[in-house]
N, C-alpha and C positions, 0 to 999 in steps of 0.2 A: 567430254572425253578427257580433256586436260584442264585441271583446276589452276595450274600455274606452270610457267615455262622458264627454264634456265638456259641461257645461251652463253657459251664461252667464246671469247675472241682473242686472237693473237695478231690481228691486223692483216692477216693474209687474205688473198682473194677467196679462198675456200671459206674462211671465217666470215667474210662479208656476205657470201651467199647464205651461210648459216644464219646470220643476223637477219637478213631479209625473210628467210623462211620462218624463223622464230617470231618475228614481228607479225607476220601473216597469221600464224597459229594463235598468237595471243589475241589478235583482233578477232579472228573467226570464233574463238571459244570464249571471248570476253574474259580472258585469264590474265592475272598479273604476270608481268615479264621481269625477269631478273637477268642481269648481265655480269659476267666475271672476266677479268683478265688476270693472269697469274705471272708474277715475276719469278722465273725459275731460278731458285737458289743454287741448283747444281751447276750452273754455268757462271758462277761468280768469278770475277777477276781475282787472280792471286799473283800479283806482281807489284813490285815497288814503283813501277812507272805509272800505274793507274791507281788513284785513290779509291779504295773500296766503297767509301761512303758516297763519293761522287758518282761512281759507276752505278750503285744502287739507286741513287736519286734519278739518274738518267733513265734507268730501266723502269722505274715507277712512273716517271713523267710520260714515257712512251706508252705504257699500259693505260694510263689515264687518258691519253689522246685517243687510243682505240675505243675506250668506253665513251668518250665525248662524241665520237662519230656514231656509235650505237645509239646514244641518247638523242642526237639530232635526227637520225633516221627514224627512230621510234616516234619522236615528237611530230615529225612531218606526217606520220601515218596515224596520228592521234592515239598513240598507245603509250601509256605511262610505263616507265621502266625504273627500276632501282638497280644501281650498279655497285660493284666493289672491286678494288684492286687488292689482291692477296699475294703474299710471298711464300714460296715453298715449292714442293713437288707438284707440278700442274695437275696430274690426275687426282692426287689426294685432295688438293684444295678445291677442285671442281666438285668432287663427290661430297666433300664436307659442306660446301656452300649449298649444294642441292639438298642435303639433309636438313641444314639449318632453315632453309626457306620452304621445306617440304614441297619441292618442285615435283610436279607430276611427270615431267619429261625433261631430258637434257638434249639440247641441240648443239652439234659440233660440226665444224668443217671437216672434210675428209682428209685433208693434210694441212700441216702447219706451215710456219714460215720457212723452215729449212728441212728438206728431206734428208740432208746429210746429218744434221743434228738429231733428227728423228731416228735415223739408223743407229747413231751412237748411243742415244739415251733410251731408246724404245719409244714406241708410238704412244703419245698421250691418248689418242682416240682409241687405240686398241685396248689400252689399260682401262679406260672408262667403260668401254663396251663390255669387257670381260668381268668387271667387278661391280658395276652399278646394280643397285637394287630397284631400279625404276627404268622405264623405257628410255632408250637413247636413239635419237634420230641423227644419222650421219648424212650430211648434205655435201654433194660434190660440187 
């Protein structure tokens, strides 16, 4: 049914549930698993107090930590995973990575780290669901 699975994570509880679901699907269908974390460029710091390069590095480190958690969870389940940290608009980067990896399905948590930020910027999940050209599984 699924030849490969892509899971997006932002470190939230819903994303952790999506990671578990994606790992189970990859194991069940013996499919490659890909993971992505996106540093949202739309929320970049724009003040003289915070060094933009330092802020970017911090956000990339945090995204890498989310993917390290994904990798260790997948390894514990004996599922190989390839991961990537991207910078940009989250739904665009998720869809682009899905196309690059020819993922059969995208797995996402039902809500991200900040419902307030989601209200301001629009829901990444909603945008992925509405514009994806492949199945999207939204996990709560």
